N, C-alpha and C positions, 0 to 999 in steps of 0.2 A: 918814254912815250907819255905825252901829256893826256890826261883823262878828264875832260870837262865834267863838272857836276851833272848837268842834264843829260849826259850820255853815260854816265858811270853806274854800274850794277854791282853792289856789294853782295857777295855770295857767302852765306854762313851755313856751313855744313861739315860733316865729318870729312877729315882728310886722311883716309886710310885706303888700302888696296881694294877693299870690298866695295866702297863707295866711288872710287875713282871713275868707273865707266859712267855714272850718272853725272858726276861732277863735270867731266870732260864734254859730255854731250850737251849739258846746259850751258857751258861756256862757249862751246861752238855756236849754239843758237844765238846767244847774246852777241857774239862777234859778227856773225853772219847778218844779223839785222842792223849792224852799225853801231853797236854800243861797246863799252869796255867793261869786261869782267874785273872785279876788284876783290882779291882774296888776302887774308891775313898773312899767309906765308910770303906774299910777294915782297914785303919789306921786313923780313925776318932778321936782317942784319942791321936794322935801325938800332940805335943805342937807346931809344925809348923803350918803356916797359911794353910788354905785349898788350895789355889793356888799353894803353894810350894809343898804340898802333891802330887797334880795332876801332877805337872812337874816331880817330883821324879818318879811317876809311868810311865809316858810316857818315860822318859829317860831309864827307866829299863825294857821296853817292846819292843821286836822287831816288835810285831804285833799290830795293833790298830783297833778296831771296833768302828765306830762312827755312832749312829743312830740319824738322823735329823728329826724323824717324829713328834716331838713336838715343832717345832720352830715357828709355826704360832699362831695366836690369837685364844683363844678359844671363846672369845666373845669381843665385841667392847670396853669393860672397862678394858681389860687386856693387858699387854706388851708381845711382842713376847719373847719366852725363848731362850736366846742366849748362855747359858753355853755350849750346845752341839756344835754348830759351832765354838765357841771360842777355845774349846779344840781340835777340829779338826784342826784348824789353828796352834795351838802349837805343834801338832803332825806333822804336814807337814813341819813346820819350823825346827823342830828337825831333820827330815830327810833330808831337803835341806841344812841346815847349819851346822849340826853336822858332827863329825869326827869319824873315825874308824867304829864300827858296826853300829852306828846310820844312816849312809848313806844307810844301807841295810834295814831299816825299811819298812814295807809293811802296806798298810791302806785299809780297807774294809769300804765303806759308804753305809748305809742303809737308806731308807725313807718309808714312808707309801704307797704313791701313786705315779705313774711315773711323773716326773717332777716337784714335789712339791718343790724340793730344789731350782729350778730356781726362785722362788718368793722371796727367802731370801738370797741365796748364789749362785748367777750366775756365780761367779768367777771359780767355779769348773765344769762348763759346759765342756763336753767332757770326764769327769771321767766316769767310769763303775759303776754307781749307781745302787744298787740292791733294788728291791721293795718287801716289805713283806705283804702289806695289813692288818697288825695287826695279822698275822697268825704266831703262834710259830713255826709251822711246816716249813713255808717258811723261817723264821729267821734261823732256825737250818740248813736247806738245804744250804742257802747261805753261812753260816759259814763253814759247812762241805766242800763245793766245793772249797772255798777260801784257806782253810788250806790245803787241798789235793793238790791244784795247787802249793802250796808253800812248799811241801815236806812232808806233813803228810801222815800217812798210809792210803791207799785207801780202806776205809771202807764203805759199802753201807749205804745210807740214811735210809732205812727201818730197817736195824739192829741197828742203832743208836737210832732211835725212839723206837724200841722194848726194848732196854736196858734202855732207859729213863723211860719207863713204869715200868720196873723191879726195877729200882732204887727208884722210887717214892713209890712203894708198900712196899719195904723193909724199906725205911726211915719212912713212917707213922706207920708201925708196931713197929719199934724200939722206936719212940718217944711216942707213945700211951702206950707201956709197960713200958716206964720210968716215966709215970704219966703225960704226957702232954695232954691237951685236943685238940680237932680238932681246936678250935679257937686259942689256944696257937701256934700250928703248923703253921697256917696261918699267924700268927703275927711274927714268928721268921724271922730275917733278912736274906737276900739272902747270905751274907757272911757266916753265919752259915750253910745254905744249901749247899755252895759250899765246905765247910770243909767236910761235910758228903759225898759228891760225891768222894772226895779222899779217904776218909775212906772205902766206898763201893768198890772202885777199888782196894785198898790195901788188902781188905778182900776177894778178888776173885769174886766180883760181885755176892753176895749171893741173893737168891730169898726171 
């Protein structure tokens, strides 16, 4: 599926089971508004190094969503997770030093609780950081508001959430009918889930 630069949204966030509901809700919002979510795992079989793949995605996406909610220690024996702020830095540098359309890149930064980012990335103090408190509804709302502010169709949040519920019902029925178990469906990668979102849209948003 071809993803044009001016409709591509790079999503930089944790790829674990706990964060999956937020990621999937944000991705649906992106798709429903007519854009293409771009995630690092989508080209995981590429022979290029992971960092090169990420740079390729950043350069190919006008929009960047960066979630910093997992940058702190979960206990005293663990290191902070720095991938997310590092990729935010790459995206910001691409915007600042890039030429042509890269200079028009726009960035949304999310965090779990207000001012959490100041403990690990105080250099972005003054940016309009949005807080989701671990809520997929708030994450979706922030993405919707941000994309609308940058030219997306002005569709209401309640409608998007309702359509997301419709999509989930359709997707689960389809996968169960194809022989998947409920556990299978829960284990399928988000990239596969996103492909199904586009298929659902192309099919006319069936129930």
